[in-house]
PLY file of the C-alpha trace (Angstrom):
ply
format ascii 1.0
element vertex 443
property float x
property float y
property float z
element edge 442
property int vertex1
property int vertex2
end_header
-5.89 -15.59 -26.44
-3.44 -16.95 -23.76
-1.64 -13.44 -23.30
-4.89 -11.82 -22.78
-6.21 -14.15 -19.93
-2.61 -13.77 -18.33
-3.05 -10.17 -18.46
-4.78 -9.50 -15.16
-1.96 -11.17 -13.17
0.55 -9.08 -14.68
-1.53 -5.87 -14.25
-2.06 -6.51 -10.31
1.89 -7.45 -10.01
2.72 -4.43 -11.86
0.29 -1.93 -9.87
1.45 -3.15 -6.66
5.00 -2.51 -7.77
4.34 0.68 -9.12
2.49 1.77 -5.92
5.75 0.56 -3.93
8.19 2.58 -6.10
6.04 5.77 -5.84
5.95 5.42 -2.00
9.42 4.85 -1.73
10.03 8.33 -3.94
7.59 10.04 -1.67
9.12 8.67 1.63
12.78 9.68 0.39
11.40 13.43 0.06
13.15 15.39 2.96
9.58 16.56 4.05
8.69 13.07 4.91
11.44 12.73 7.42
10.76 14.29 11.06
14.47 15.73 10.82
13.56 17.45 7.36
16.30 15.00 5.74
16.18 12.56 3.20
15.43 8.81 4.64
18.02 6.31 3.34
16.72 4.16 0.28
16.38 1.24 2.05
14.46 2.41 5.02
12.01 4.15 2.47
11.86 0.98 0.30
11.22 -1.16 3.38
8.31 0.97 4.74
6.71 1.60 1.49
6.83 -2.15 0.76
5.46 -2.94 4.25
2.58 -0.37 3.83
1.54 -1.25 0.21
1.61 -5.01 1.31
-0.33 -4.16 4.65
2.17 -5.85 6.52
3.56 -3.51 9.25
7.14 -4.59 9.72
9.22 -1.34 10.41
12.89 -0.78 10.60
12.16 2.63 12.32
9.23 4.03 14.52
6.53 5.32 12.66
5.36 7.98 14.83
8.61 9.62 15.61
10.82 8.80 12.47
8.49 10.14 9.91
6.97 13.53 9.65
3.04 14.24 9.69
3.40 14.38 5.76
5.46 10.96 5.74
2.71 9.38 8.19
-0.10 10.37 5.62
2.01 8.77 2.83
2.45 5.77 4.94
-1.43 5.82 5.66
-2.40 6.11 2.03
-0.06 3.46 1.03
-1.62 0.96 3.20
-5.12 2.36 2.43
-4.46 1.93 -1.37
-2.58 -1.43 -0.64
-5.68 -2.66 1.25
-8.45 -1.47 -0.66
-6.77 -2.05 -3.78
-6.04 -5.70 -3.09
-9.78 -6.33 -2.28
-10.80 -4.76 -5.30
-8.40 -6.46 -7.55
-9.04 -10.00 -6.00
-12.78 -9.66 -6.34
-12.35 -8.47 -9.83
-9.86 -11.22 -10.79
-12.46 -13.61 -9.28
-15.15 -12.18 -11.69
-13.00 -12.28 -14.65
-12.04 -16.10 -14.02
-15.91 -17.09 -13.46
-17.11 -14.97 -16.23
-14.47 -15.73 -18.85
-14.16 -19.69 -18.44
-17.40 -20.35 -16.12
-15.14 -21.83 -13.59
-17.33 -22.99 -10.49
-14.71 -22.29 -7.60
-11.06 -20.97 -7.68
-8.74 -19.83 -5.00
-8.74 -16.19 -6.05
-12.24 -15.73 -4.31
-12.84 -19.45 -3.35
-16.40 -18.63 -3.74
-19.13 -20.54 -5.65
-20.36 -18.69 -8.52
-23.71 -17.60 -6.96
-21.61 -15.86 -3.90
-20.45 -12.96 -6.11
-22.77 -11.88 -8.93
-21.29 -11.64 -12.35
-22.87 -8.18 -13.22
-21.17 -4.94 -13.49
-17.62 -5.11 -12.24
-18.03 -1.52 -11.43
-20.72 -2.09 -9.13
-18.57 -4.62 -7.18
-15.94 -1.95 -6.60
-18.53 0.19 -5.48
-19.82 -2.24 -2.85
-16.20 -2.84 -1.62
-15.80 0.98 -1.27
-19.00 1.25 0.74
-17.96 -1.35 2.98
-14.69 0.11 3.27
-15.40 3.73 3.99
-18.36 2.86 6.48
-16.32 0.47 8.47
-13.33 2.73 8.64
-15.31 5.80 9.54
-17.11 3.71 12.30
-13.67 2.91 13.71
-12.37 6.29 13.49
-15.31 7.70 15.51
-14.98 5.05 18.10
-11.08 5.36 18.72
-11.20 9.12 18.50
-14.03 9.42 21.36
-11.84 6.92 23.57
-8.38 8.73 22.79
-9.92 12.09 23.70
-12.28 11.25 26.68
-10.77 8.18 27.92
-6.87 9.12 27.53
-6.90 12.82 27.77
-5.42 13.20 23.92
-6.05 16.69 22.31
-9.00 16.47 19.83
-6.95 16.83 17.13
-4.40 14.42 17.90
-7.12 11.92 18.93
-8.90 12.41 15.57
-5.58 11.84 13.78
-4.57 8.95 15.78
-7.95 7.39 15.48
-8.10 7.69 11.67
-4.71 6.35 11.39
-5.25 3.46 13.63
-8.89 2.68 11.95
-7.51 2.30 8.64
-4.63 0.49 9.71
-6.80 -1.94 11.43
-9.45 -2.72 8.69
-6.70 -3.09 6.08
-4.85 -5.56 8.52
-1.57 -3.32 8.09
-0.35 -3.07 11.56
0.98 0.14 11.50
0.66 2.08 14.87
1.88 5.64 15.83
3.27 4.43 18.97
6.42 2.96 19.21
4.93 -0.01 21.58
2.12 -0.58 19.09
-1.00 -0.99 21.09
0.70 -2.33 24.22
-0.49 1.00 26.57
-3.90 0.09 25.85
-3.58 -3.72 26.78
-6.29 -3.29 29.61
-8.69 -1.15 27.53
-11.40 -2.86 25.63
-12.77 0.54 24.38
-9.56 0.40 22.17
-8.79 -3.36 21.71
-12.30 -4.49 20.65
-12.95 -1.81 17.94
-9.52 -2.43 16.45
-9.99 -6.20 16.67
-13.46 -5.77 15.14
-11.83 -3.88 12.30
-9.24 -6.46 11.92
-11.84 -9.45 11.49
-13.95 -7.54 9.10
-11.45 -6.38 6.75
-9.47 -9.88 6.98
-12.60 -12.07 6.75
-12.78 -11.32 2.76
-15.11 -9.46 0.51
-16.65 -12.60 -1.11
-18.07 -13.55 2.62
-19.15 -10.01 3.24
-20.96 -9.97 0.08
-22.37 -13.38 0.81
-23.38 -12.43 4.11
-25.19 -9.16 2.95
-26.86 -10.71 -0.09
-28.38 -13.52 2.28
-28.34 -12.08 5.72
-31.99 -13.44 6.34
-30.92 -16.96 4.90
-27.58 -18.26 6.50
-28.39 -21.84 5.45
-27.86 -20.89 1.76
-24.45 -18.96 2.38
-21.81 -20.26 -0.07
-19.72 -23.34 1.09
-16.72 -20.79 0.92
-18.46 -18.56 3.53
-19.21 -21.30 5.86
-15.76 -22.66 5.64
-14.26 -19.05 6.08
-16.47 -18.61 9.32
-15.97 -21.91 10.71
-12.18 -21.77 10.44
-11.97 -18.46 11.62
-13.97 -19.06 14.42
-11.79 -22.20 15.38
-8.55 -20.48 14.88
-9.57 -17.19 16.82
-11.01 -19.11 19.92
-8.28 -21.80 19.91
-5.33 -19.37 19.64
-6.55 -17.49 22.31
-7.21 -20.59 24.59
-3.53 -21.63 23.85
-1.87 -18.24 24.24
-3.76 -18.32 27.63
-2.34 -21.62 28.59
1.33 -20.87 27.33
1.35 -17.21 29.12
-0.91 -17.52 31.98
2.07 -17.09 34.51
4.51 -15.36 32.26
5.45 -12.39 33.97
6.52 -10.30 31.10
2.96 -10.86 29.27
-0.25 -12.00 30.92
1.04 -13.02 34.23
0.41 -9.42 36.01
-3.10 -8.87 34.38
-6.39 -9.47 36.02
-8.75 -12.44 34.61
-10.66 -10.33 32.31
-7.59 -8.30 31.12
-6.04 -11.64 30.32
-8.90 -12.91 28.09
-8.93 -9.65 26.44
-5.14 -9.53 25.58
-5.37 -13.25 24.51
-8.06 -13.05 22.28
-6.80 -9.78 20.72
-3.33 -11.41 20.18
-4.92 -14.26 18.70
-7.05 -12.05 16.00
-3.85 -10.10 15.42
-1.70 -12.78 14.75
-3.69 -13.66 11.51
-2.12 -10.69 9.46
-3.13 -7.66 11.63
0.50 -6.91 13.27
-0.68 -4.86 16.31
0.53 -6.55 19.47
-0.94 -5.50 23.07
1.80 -7.68 24.66
5.31 -7.86 24.21
6.07 -10.34 21.28
9.48 -10.56 22.06
8.68 -11.80 25.68
6.43 -14.52 24.55
7.42 -18.29 25.54
8.69 -20.49 22.60
5.41 -22.28 22.68
3.57 -19.04 21.94
6.10 -18.13 19.00
5.61 -21.72 17.65
1.61 -21.16 18.05
2.29 -17.69 16.00
4.00 -19.58 13.19
1.15 -21.48 12.53
-1.63 -18.59 12.92
0.46 -16.12 10.92
1.05 -18.90 8.08
-2.54 -19.52 7.87
-3.62 -15.97 7.85
-7.29 -14.70 7.07
-9.94 -14.98 4.43
-9.66 -14.87 0.59
-10.10 -11.85 -1.46
-9.68 -9.44 1.51
-6.84 -7.46 3.39
-5.50 -10.48 5.02
-2.50 -12.40 3.86
-1.19 -16.16 4.65
-2.08 -18.87 2.56
-5.95 -18.38 3.69
-8.13 -20.01 6.05
-9.96 -21.99 3.32
-6.87 -23.44 2.01
-5.99 -25.01 5.62
-9.78 -25.97 5.73
-9.75 -27.76 2.51
-6.38 -29.52 3.36
-7.89 -30.62 6.60
-11.19 -32.01 4.98
-8.68 -33.90 2.45
-6.90 -35.39 5.24
-10.17 -36.54 7.01
-11.53 -37.98 3.82
-8.30 -39.99 3.04
-8.15 -41.22 6.77
-11.67 -42.25 6.33
-11.41 -44.03 3.29
-13.77 -41.58 1.40
-13.41 -40.68 -2.41
-14.52 -37.03 -1.67
-13.79 -34.24 0.62
-17.28 -32.95 2.26
-18.42 -30.29 4.38
-21.91 -28.77 5.01
-23.62 -31.14 2.71
-21.22 -30.14 -0.03
-18.54 -31.78 -1.83
-15.15 -29.81 -2.76
-14.02 -30.18 -6.15
-10.73 -31.75 -6.91
-9.52 -28.58 -8.64
-9.69 -26.90 -5.27
-7.91 -29.26 -3.54
-4.98 -29.40 -6.00
-4.73 -25.59 -5.69
-4.79 -25.73 -1.86
-2.11 -28.34 -2.20
0.06 -26.25 -4.36
-0.48 -22.89 -2.70
0.69 -24.81 0.95
3.70 -26.36 -0.85
4.98 -22.85 -2.69
4.33 -20.98 0.53
6.12 -23.40 2.76
9.01 -23.31 0.18
9.28 -19.45 0.37
9.33 -19.57 3.99
12.06 -22.18 4.10
14.29 -20.35 1.37
13.66 -16.76 3.25
14.86 -18.42 6.60
17.96 -19.99 5.04
18.95 -16.94 3.18
18.73 -14.87 6.40
20.39 -17.32 8.47
23.37 -16.75 6.22
23.61 -13.12 7.05
23.06 -13.14 10.62
23.94 -14.86 14.05
20.30 -14.23 15.32
18.55 -17.26 17.17
16.94 -19.34 14.54
13.39 -19.34 15.98
13.35 -15.40 15.87
14.17 -15.52 12.33
11.62 -17.81 11.24
9.18 -15.87 13.04
10.36 -12.77 11.16
10.32 -14.63 7.76
6.59 -16.10 8.32
5.59 -12.60 9.64
6.86 -10.98 6.57
5.58 -13.83 4.00
2.11 -13.63 5.84
2.13 -10.23 5.39
1.49 -9.90 9.51
3.90 -7.56 10.83
4.60 -8.72 14.16
8.07 -8.95 15.20
10.29 -10.43 18.05
12.24 -6.96 17.95
14.93 -7.76 15.53
13.70 -6.14 12.12
15.93 -2.89 12.66
18.72 -5.41 13.70
18.90 -7.26 10.64
21.69 -6.48 7.91
20.56 -4.80 4.67
20.63 -7.89 2.60
18.32 -9.79 5.16
15.92 -6.71 5.12
15.84 -6.91 1.28
14.94 -10.42 1.61
11.94 -9.44 3.84
10.96 -6.79 1.32
10.77 -9.66 -1.29
8.93 -11.99 1.10
6.23 -9.19 1.77
5.47 -8.45 -1.93
5.40 -12.10 -2.76
3.45 -12.81 0.21
0.90 -10.26 -0.75
0.82 -10.25 -4.61
2.06 -13.69 -5.00
-1.09 -15.42 -3.75
-3.50 -13.40 -6.11
-1.14 -14.07 -9.13
-0.61 -17.90 -8.16
-4.36 -18.50 -7.46
-5.56 -16.57 -10.54
-3.07 -18.30 -12.81
-3.55 -21.69 -11.51
-7.50 -20.95 -12.48
-6.97 -19.43 -15.84
-4.30 -22.01 -16.56
-6.61 -25.11 -16.21
-7.48 -27.09 -19.44
-8.77 -30.24 -20.35
-6.10 -32.47 -22.03
-7.04 -34.65 -24.89
-5.34 -37.82 -23.41
-4.48 -39.46 -20.11
-1.50 -41.57 -19.39
-1.79 -44.93 -17.65
-2.07 -44.84 -14.06
-0.12 -46.25 -11.35
0.16 -46.21 -7.74
3.53 -45.10 -6.25
4.01 -46.24 -2.64
3.20 -43.34 -0.34
4.71 -43.38 3.37
0 1
1 2
2 3
3 4
4 5
5 6
6 7
7 8
8 9
9 10
10 11
11 12
12 13
13 14
14 15
15 16
16 17
17 18
18 19
19 20
20 21
21 22
22 23
23 24
24 25
25 26
26 27
27 28
28 29
29 30
30 31
31 32
32 33
33 34
34 35
35 36
36 37
37 38
38 39
39 40
40 41
41 42
42 43
43 44
44 45
45 46
46 47
47 48
48 49
49 50
50 51
51 52
52 53
53 54
54 55
55 56
56 57
57 58
58 59
59 60
60 61
61 62
62 63
63 64
64 65
65 66
66 67
67 68
68 69
69 70
70 71
71 72
72 73
73 74
74 75
75 76
76 77
77 78
78 79
79 80
80 81
81 82
82 83
83 84
84 85
85 86
86 87
87 88
88 89
89 90
90 91
91 92
92 93
93 94
94 95
95 96
96 97
97 98
98 99
99 100
100 101
101 102
102 103
103 104
104 105
105 106
106 107
107 108
108 109
109 110
110 111
111 112
112 113
113 114
114 115
115 116
116 117
117 118
118 119
119 120
120 121
121 122
122 123
123 124
124 125
125 126
126 127
127 128
128 129
129 130
130 131
131 132
132 133
133 134
134 135
135 136
136 137
137 138
138 139
139 140
140 141
141 142
142 143
143 144
144 145
145 146
146 147
147 148
148 149
149 150
150 151
151 152
152 153
153 154
154 155
155 156
156 157
157 158
158 159
159 160
160 161
161 162
162 163
163 164
164 165
165 166
166 167
167 168
168 169
169 170
170 171
171 172
172 173
173 174
174 175
175 176
176 177
177 178
178 179
179 180
180 181
181 182
182 183
183 184
184 185
185 186
186 187
187 188
188 189
189 190
190 191
191 192
192 193
193 194
194 195
195 196
196 197
197 198
198 199
199 200
200 201
201 202
202 203
203 204
204 205
205 206
206 207
207 208
208 209
209 210
210 211
211 212
212 213
213 214
214 215
215 216
216 217
217 218
218 219
219 220
220 221
221 222
222 223
223 224
224 225
225 226
226 227
227 228
228 229
229 230
230 231
231 232
232 233
233 234
234 235
235 236
236 237
237 238
238 239
239 240
240 241
241 242
242 243
243 244
244 245
245 246
246 247
247 248
248 249
249 250
250 251
251 252
252 253
253 254
254 255
255 256
256 257
257 258
258 259
259 260
260 261
261 262
262 263
263 264
264 265
265 266
266 267
267 268
268 269
269 270
270 271
271 272
272 273
273 274
274 275
275 276
276 277
277 278
278 279
279 280
280 281
281 282
282 283
283 284
284 285
285 286
286 287
287 288
288 289
289 290
290 291
291 292
292 293
293 294
294 295
295 296
296 297
297 298
298 299
299 300
300 301
301 302
302 303
303 304
304 305
305 306
306 307
307 308
308 309
309 310
310 311
311 312
312 313
313 314
314 315
315 316
316 317
317 318
318 319
319 320
320 321
321 322
322 323
323 324
324 325
325 326
326 327
327 328
328 329
329 330
330 331
331 332
332 333
333 334
334 335
335 336
336 337
337 338
338 339
339 340
340 341
341 342
342 343
343 344
344 345
345 346
346 347
347 348
348 349
349 350
350 351
351 352
352 353
353 354
354 355
355 356
356 357
357 358
358 359
359 360
360 361
361 362
362 363
363 364
364 365
365 366
366 367
367 368
368 369
369 370
370 371
371 372
372 373
373 374
374 375
375 376
376 377
377 378
378 379
379 380
380 381
381 382
382 383
383 384
384 385
385 386
386 387
387 388
388 389
389 390
390 391
391 392
392 393
393 394
394 395
395 396
396 397
397 398
398 399
399 400
400 401
401 402
402 403
403 404
404 405
405 406
406 407
407 408
408 409
409 410
410 411
411 412
412 413
413 414
414 415
415 416
416 417
417 418
418 419
419 420
420 421
421 422
422 423
423 424
424 425
425 426
426 427
427 428
428 429
429 430
430 431
431 432
432 433
433 434
434 435
435 436
436 437
437 438
438 439
439 440
440 441
441 442
């Protein structure tokens, strides 16, 4: 029985690993490289892992190093990685709820009534429809802008629009341009659609499903939906405001821009920092305060059961509610007239501690192999673990051993959160006894 219950987590991990290996082999083909030569194993592995885990960190320029065939392979990898993640997370959430009648678990972090317990194939179809519709709309908008606004030939504009649309919706962060989207830093017709794709794809399938099912009755949205939307809004607006404060006069980022362009670029940077990986300003030229802000945004990430990574917004919000309740001397964590169950609070603490441990361990391992500044290494590690893809420009400079550490962090950051959350839910059981209680001194 236990083996059967744990089978879904092993399946998800194996599927992602298999997709990484397949992508590595395809990118190793001479026809995948622009010069017709076989790419080095580490380059192929790093790129495939980054694509499947929808991260966006690269050791070579996607647009110039890979041939059209290689670019298609990369695009299909992050499409399958993003869509597969959403489907797997939603289906695992349903499996947990259906099998054990658990009310709220970290995989979907939704109440039982948020996602129906009907035919799982129907759920997959809903995810497919949302993905196709959003990506098609984004591709049409970007293609139109690239062709009419930037003079690109229609064929090139269509390919670039499709590639960036799929990359945005899946929070992959891959771009065909060496400077990501910096050339469009003042073009709202490009940045706004990309930003919408980032938010919709990263908000999480349970939230989209809940909004769709109760679009005329937002008062009855699940607690998960309300926490995700509220937390995302605070992080988006707060992150943009902080970036404006830190970068307002920076001559290498927002300083030379007009007011409207500053607002646009700051808002885009705030949205992208939460696992999307695109950048419209030079990340390497940001102030140290902005780097520290990115640590927080990248580590938290986006919504559960979506294309975003990180420890998830609801995890951070639940922990904040726990702190508020403790400070106020209340026994329960409450929000929007609902009480957060203790199981979700314990799981949030577990995810935070293990995520922090992975970041610390990854940082220590890389620092032993390089003399690069510590703050840049920390940025790279959090970006990899949070499957963000932003970089201060040191990815390609890292030694092979450090790049392998990033490969592992990307895989664990993407697959590990699902596996951990599901195993926590499936592993919960009632004990027939309880030990005597004591109160150790805290603080």
